[in-house]
N, C-alpha and C positions, 0 to 999 in steps of 0.2 A: 692581335696582340694589344693588351691594354696599356695605355700610356698614362702617366701621372701616378699619384699616390692613391692606393686603394684603401677605402674606408668602408665600414659596414655599420648600418644603423638598424637596431631591432627595437621596434616600438610595441610595448605591451599595452594595448589600449583597454577600454572598458569592456569591449566585447570581441575585439579582433586583435590579431597579431600581424604586424607588417615587418617586412625586411627589405632593405634597400642596400645594394652594393654599388658603389660609385667610385670613379677615379677623379681625383681633384688635381687640377692644373691651374695654379694661380688662384683666382677667385671663382673659377668655373667648375661646376660639377657635371660630369657626364654619367648618367645612369646606365650601369652595365647589367644589372639584374634586379628583379623586384618580385615580390609575391605578397599576398594577403590571404589570411585564412580566419574564418570564424573559430572561436575557441570557447567551449563550454566549461573549460577548467579555470577561467578567470571571471571575476565579477567585480565591476567598478574598479578595474585595474589591479585587483588583488587575487592571489592564487586561492582557489577553493578546491582544486583537484590537481595534485602534482602530476600524476601519470598522464592525464589528458593534456595538460599544459606542455609537458615535455614533448609529447608526440606532435603537438601543433607547432612547437618551435622547430623541431627537426624537419617537419614538412615545409615550413615557410623558408627555412634556410636552404634546404636541398633544392627547392624550386628556384630560389634566387641564384644559387651557385650554378645551376644548370644553364640558366639564361646568360649569366656573366661569364661562364666557362672559366671560373676561378673559384678555388676553395678558400674559405676564410677561417681564421683561427680566433679572431677577436671581434667584439662588437661594442659599440656605444649603446648602452641599454637605456631606452627612453621609458619613463614611468608616468602613470596617471594615478589618481586615487583620492577618494574623499578624506583619507587620513592625512593628506599633505596640508601643512599649515605654514604660516610665515609670520615674521615679526621684524621690526626694526631694532637695531642696537648700535651703540657707538663705543669707541675706546680711544684713548690718547696715550702717547708715550713721550718721554724726553729723548732727545738725540744726544748721545754721549761721545760721539767720535770727535777727535780733536779739531777736524775741519768743519764739523756740523753738517756734513753733506749726507743727505738721505740716500741710503742704499737699499738693495733688495731685502737684506736681512731686517732692516727697520720696518719695511712695509709688511713683511711676513709676520713680524712680531706684533704690530698693531692690529692686524687682521685676526691673528690668533687670540689676542686679548678681547676683541669684539665677539669672538666665538665662545668665549668662556662665560657662558650664561647658564643658569639653572633651567634645565628642561626635564620633563617627565622621564623616568628611567626607561620607558618603553619607546622613546623617541630617539632619533639621531639627526644631526645636521647633515644635509646632503649638498647644500649650496650656501656659500657666504659671499654675496655679491657686493663689492664696494659701490656705493652710490656717489660718494663724494669724499675727497680728502681735503682737510683743512691744514695748511702749512702755516704755523703760528696763527695769525688771524686772517690769513688769505683763504677764502672759500672758493669752491668751484674748481679745485685742482683735479685733473683727470689722472695724471701720472706724476707723482712727486719725485721720482728717481732723479738724482743729480741736483736737486734743489737744496739750498742751505736754510736751516731752521733750527730753532731750539726745541720745538714741539711738533709732533705729527699726530693728527687726529683723523679718524676715519668713521664714516657713517655707513653701515652695512645693512643689507637686506638678507636675513637668514631664512632659509627654507628647511623645514624639518619634515620627516616622514616616520611612519611606524617602523621601527627597526626590524621586527619580525617579518613585515610585509616585504621589505627590501631584501632581506636574507632569503626568503622563500622564492622571490623572483630570480635572484642570482643563482640559487641552487637549481632551479628548473633549467636555466640556460646552461649551467655547467653539466648537468645530467644529459643535456642534448649534445655535449661534446664541444662546447664553445666557451671561451673565456670572456669575462666582462672587462672591458678596458676602463670605461667610466659609466657611472650611473647618473643619469641626467633627467631632470624634469622636462618632459617633452615640450612643454610650452616655451621654454627658453630656447630650445633648438628651433622651434617654429618661428619665434620672434626674430631670431638671427637671420633667417633666410627669407622672411616675408616682409618685415618692416624696414623702411628706410631710416637712416639716421635722422632725417628731417621729421619723420612721423614720431620717432621717439622723443625728439626735442620739443616739438610743438604739443605733443600729447596724443596718446592713442590707446584704445582698448582693443586687445586681441582676444577675440571670443572663439574658442575652439569647441565646436559642437560634436561631441563623440556619441557613442551608443547610449550608455547609461549615465554619462557625466558630461557636463558642460563646464569648461574652465575659462575664467576671465583673468587676464593679466593686463595690468595697467602700466604704461610708460609715460613719463612726463619729465621735462627738463633733462632729457637724455638718459634717465635712469629708471629702473623698475621701481614702481611705487605700491603695487598691491597684487595679490594673487588669491583667487578663491575658486573652489570647485563646488558645484551644486549637483545633487543627485537627480539629474534629468537630462534627457537627450533624445536623439533621433530614434533610438530603439522604441521609445514610448510612443512616438508618432505611429510607427508601424503597429505596435501593440493596440493602440486605440482604434486604428482602422480595422484590425482583425476582430476586435471585440464588438465594435458597433456594427460592422458589416456582416458579422457572423461568418467569417471566412478563415482560411488558414493563414498562418503567419507569412508563409512564402508568397501566397496570393496577395496579401496586404502589402508586402514589400514591393512586389511588382507594380501594384496600383500606385503606390507612393512614387516610385521611380519614373513611371510612365506618365502619370496624370497629376502628380502633386504640384501645388503652387502655394507660395507663401503670401501672395498678394492677389486680391480680387481682380486687379487691373490686367493680370495675365490670363484670366479666364475667358473662354469663348462665351458669348451671350447665351447660346443654347448649346447643349451637348450632353450626351449620356454615354456611359460605358457599360459593358456587361462583364460580369465576373462570376466565378463559381463559388457557391456557398460551401460551408464546412463539410457537408455530407458528400461533396465531390460529384453530385449529380444535378443539383438544382442551379440553373443559371438565371440571374436576375440583372436588371438594369438599375443604374443610379445616376442622377445628374452629377456632372463634374463639380458643380458648385457645392454639393453636399460633401464631397471629398475634401475640398478646400476648407470648408468650415471646420471639419474634424481636425485637420492639420493646424489651422490657425489657432484653434482653441488650445491645442497643446503648446504651440509656440508662445502664446500668451502666458501659459502656465510657467514655461521655462523662463521667460523674461521677468515675470513677477518675482521669481526666486532670486534673480540676480540684480533686480532693480535697486534694492536698498544698498548693496555694495557699490554699484555704479554711482548712485547719487552721493554716497558718502565720500568717494574719491573725487568727484567733481566739485565738491565743496572745498576740498583741500588743494587740488591741482587743476591747472588748465589742461583740458582735453579737447581735441578738435575733431577726432575721427574714430571710426570703428573699422576693424579688419576682421572678417568672419572666415573661419577656416574649419577643417575637420570634415568628416563624412557628411554631417548635417548641412554643410554649406553648399552642397550640390543642389539643394532645393531651389528651383527657379523663384526669383523675387526675394530671396532671403536678405540680400544686402539692402534692398529698398525697405524691407520690413523693419530692420534695425535702424535705418535712417529715420523712418517715421516715428519709431518708438523713442529714440534717444535725441533726435534733432541734430545728430552729428553726421558728417560726411562718412559714408560707409562703402566698403568695397570687399570683394572676395580676395582672400589671401592665397597667392600662388608663389611657388619658389622662384626667386630671382637668380640669374646667372646659372641656369640649369638647362642641360640638353638631354634628350632621350626621347622615348616614345611619347607622343602627344597625350595619350590616355593617362600617362603618369604625371608628366610635368604640368598638365593643365587640369589636374584633379586636386582639389583642396584636401581630399582624404589622405593623400600621401605626403603632404607638406611636413608633418611632424617627423616622419621617418627620414625624409631627406635632410631636414634640418639637423638631425643627430650626427650626420657625417661631418659637418663643419664646426659644431660647437666645441670650443676650446676651453676645457676646464681650467687651463693655466691662466686665463684672463681673470679668474677670480682670485688666484693666489700666484703672484709672479714667481717664476722659476729662477734659481741661481744661475742657470745656464743660458738665460735669455736676457735681452736688453743690454744695459750698460755693463761694462766690466767693473771690477773692484776699484776702490779709490786710487790705488797705486798700481793697478794691473798693467796699464799701458807702459809706464816707466819701467817696471820690472821686466816686462817682456822685451823691451828695448835693451836693457842692461845685459840680459841673458845672452844676447848675441855676441857680446864682447868679453864676458867673464865665464 
């Protein structure tokens, strides 16, 4: 029997689809079911073949349900994509209530005002994340509910996506017989489950190395400060190996997983491996050092594409560390590679407060899907049913007992 609240996360990655079913008790997630499948119907996080994508979604959900021994009806849908963009905006409102106390309706109003910006017709806002509230002239307010002020201002971080891409992803999920609860940028779920509040405060780059996309999210002073996706990832490492070694993609993937290193210091001084060439008959040997060189050349290419974005943010904000996650983070020495490149303390991002199979909770590849289980979309826009009661709610509730 499953205890706790059941949640399901479905991550549509750049080359794979993952599903996690988990039970949540307090701050702890217990993984009940999981699955991952390659999908040729998606490319860089967007649907290119609906039929193939629907079948892959059905497969990954059915496999997860079988392990969990529990059927799901809803999922938090995690998305990736080079079409995802972001920008800062701000808005301010006057507080007109007689007692000048800021309520949930005021917070919702100021956030809605900040969302009211002109964006291309083919785009939609998927997240509006408050970075900071300013109550009159007091900055750094995290939650202004119950405070007294004449004016309320908010600075938000808006994330937009191609509307048709989101619609097509949702349609594929619905055709697979599942409803979408929330549509979430996977990096936000990943950050929530891998980064500590201290890392977000002091400053951190979250680098998610996917198949054909690498996404960088920056946090500083406790808030999100930047997001960027570059069209490069671990798929291209495998592709380089296949092309240069003249072998099959599957053979190249096995070579990468068994003998791949991101740093020379992990290499044996001497060592060769044998592999089968593309014709399926010719077997050859190659030094492990040559494999490492191919891999590092591609990693250098990936880093060069994100370096300008990283340097731009470091000029604006204090950043102390890097956390590397995603399927590409499984490469031995990858944290040391980024530490050497950025000069920042680096580590592999794994889910915190999570129990289940070691192969899942100790794999950075599943961190995004697990993070979707706990990401609360209400933290962006407070609900009328959460937090403090109305300004006179407590007194009215008391009076109702007598009249």
